[in-house]
N, C-alpha and C positions, 0 to 999 in steps of 0.2 A: 261250270268250274268254280271252285271255291275261291274267294279273294282273301283268304286268311293265310297269313304266314308270319314267322317270327321276325321281329325287328329289334334293334338295340333299344333297351328301356331307358338307358342313360349313357352318358359319356363314360369311358373306361380307359385306364391306363395301366400298363405293365412295363417292367423295366428288367433288363438283364445284361450282364457283361459277357461278351464273346471275344476271347483272345485280346483282352484289354480294351477293346472298343465298347463304349457304353451305348446300348440301344434302348430306346423308349418307344413303346407303341401306344398311340392314341386312337381309340375307335369311337365313332359317333354315328347316329342315325341321320341320314340325309335323304330327302324326298325328291330332290331335283339335282341336276348337274351343277347348277348354280350354288346350291347349298353345299355341295361337296367341295367346290372351289373356296367358298367362304371359310369352311372348316380348315382346309389346308392352309389358307393364309393366316388364320388364327394361330395355328400351331407353329408356323414359320415365325410369326411375330413373337411367340413365347420363347422360341429357341433360335434367336437370330445368329448366335455364335456357333451353331452346330456345324459339323463338317457336311452333313447332308440331311435334308428332310424329304425323304422319298414317300411317294403316296400313291393311292389307288382308291377308286370308289366305284360302286355299282348301285345306282339310285332307284332301281326298280325292284320287282319281285325277285326272289331267289334265282340265280342263274341267268337272269334277263341281261342282255348286252345292249339295249337301246340307249341307256344313259350311263356310259362308263368313262372313266378317265384314269390316267396313270402317268407317273414321271419317275425317271431314275435319279433326277436331281444331281447330275454330276457323277454318279457311279457308272461304271462301264455298261454300255447299252444292253438292256435285256436282263440285267442282274437284280433289279429291285422292283420297279413298278409292275412289270408283267407277272413275275412270280407272286407278288402280293395280290394282284387282281385275280390270278387264277385261284388263290386260296378263298378269296371272298366269293367268287362265283360258284365254287363248289362247297360252300359252308352251310347251305340251306337257310341262310339269314338274308333278309332282303333290306334295301334301303340303308346301306352301310358304307362308311368311309373309313380308311386307315391311313395314318401317317406314322412312318417309322423314322425316328430321328437317330442319327448316329454321331457320336463324338469319337473320332479316330483315335486309337490308342497306341498306334505305332507298329502294329503287326498287320501286314496285308493278308487278306483272307483268300485271295484268288477269286476267279469268277464263280466256280462251283461253291465255294465257301460263302460268297456273297448271296448267291441264290438261296442256299440253305438258311443263312442268317435272316434274310428279309422275309422269306415265306414262313420260316419258323417263328419269327416274332409276331406275325399276324395270327398264326395258329395259337401261340401262347396266350394272346389277347382273347381270342374267341373262346378259349377253354373256360374262362371265368366271366365272360361278358354277361351281364344281366339282360334278360330278354323279355319282351312283352309281345303281344299278338296284334298284328294289324288287322283290323276288321273294317270293311267298307260298310258304312251305315247310311240310313236314310231317315228323314224326319217326315212323318205322316200325321195326318189329322183323321180322327175317327169319330163319328157321330152315331149314336145309337139310342134306342128307348131306354128309359130308366130301369126297366125290369130286367135288362140284359147286363147291367153293370157288374153285379157281383160275380157272375159266370165269366164275363169278359176279363175281369181282374185275375181270375184263377189261370186264364190262358197265358198271361204275360211271361211268367218265368220260363215256360216251355219254349217260347218264341224269342227268349233273351230280349225282351222289350222293356224299355224304361219309360215311365210317364214323366214328361217334362212340365206338363201343364194340364189342369182340369178346368173345364168351362161348363157351367150349368145353365142352360136356357130351356127352350121347349124340349130339347133332347139333351142327353149327356154327351159332352164333347171332350176329347182327350188329344193332347199333342204328344206324339210318341216318337222315341228313337229306337231303331232296332237294326240288326245286320241285314244288309240288302237281300241276302240269300234267304232270309226268313220271311220277307214281306208276303210272298205268295201264300205261304202256309197260313200266316195270320189272317190274311183276307179271306181265305177259304174257311177257316174256323169261324170267323166272325159272321160270315154270310149264313153258314149253317146254324149258328147259334141264334141268330135273329130272324131266321127265315127270309133273308134277303133284305131286311129293313135297315141294316147298318150301311153307312157310307164311309168309305176309307179311301184316302187319296193323298198324294204327296203335298206337303205344305208349301206355300209360297215363301 
């Protein structure tokens, strides 16, 4: 199974007024539940005078519920955190946290209106959220005869491999970083290229 999936590329903020209440959505990438809570605390510290700072996070791959959290922060039970989390879990974006800050404007929204407002604010943020791709990488060392180097270098783009370091001794040595899912293919290609003379293994 591929370990690639979209994640937030940077923090992102959107704002909207709904029936005179001011809503501010902040989105960020979080890789652990602890990072999710830290982000929530940061936003709460930025908007300490807000009526509510409701939040949700899903700190794993898209749709994964192993590391999730949510809070209605004083809104009626089930009207904010849960709807926000549902949007995040169905967004196809992983490692994401959302805090929706509300400044009450004097008009009550009712429970249905609150659910629509909080889930809608997360959707609004997701529409313009800059994304990058999470790729699980490994760092490996490859040793090979000098006569294989040119052909080996031509293989690198095909296997999305980056050379971190070159070492030239009795053999040519390279420290490489590549997506974990590409390692088997690179090993096979290098073995074939050098008639089994190349050595490739994970770096310490």
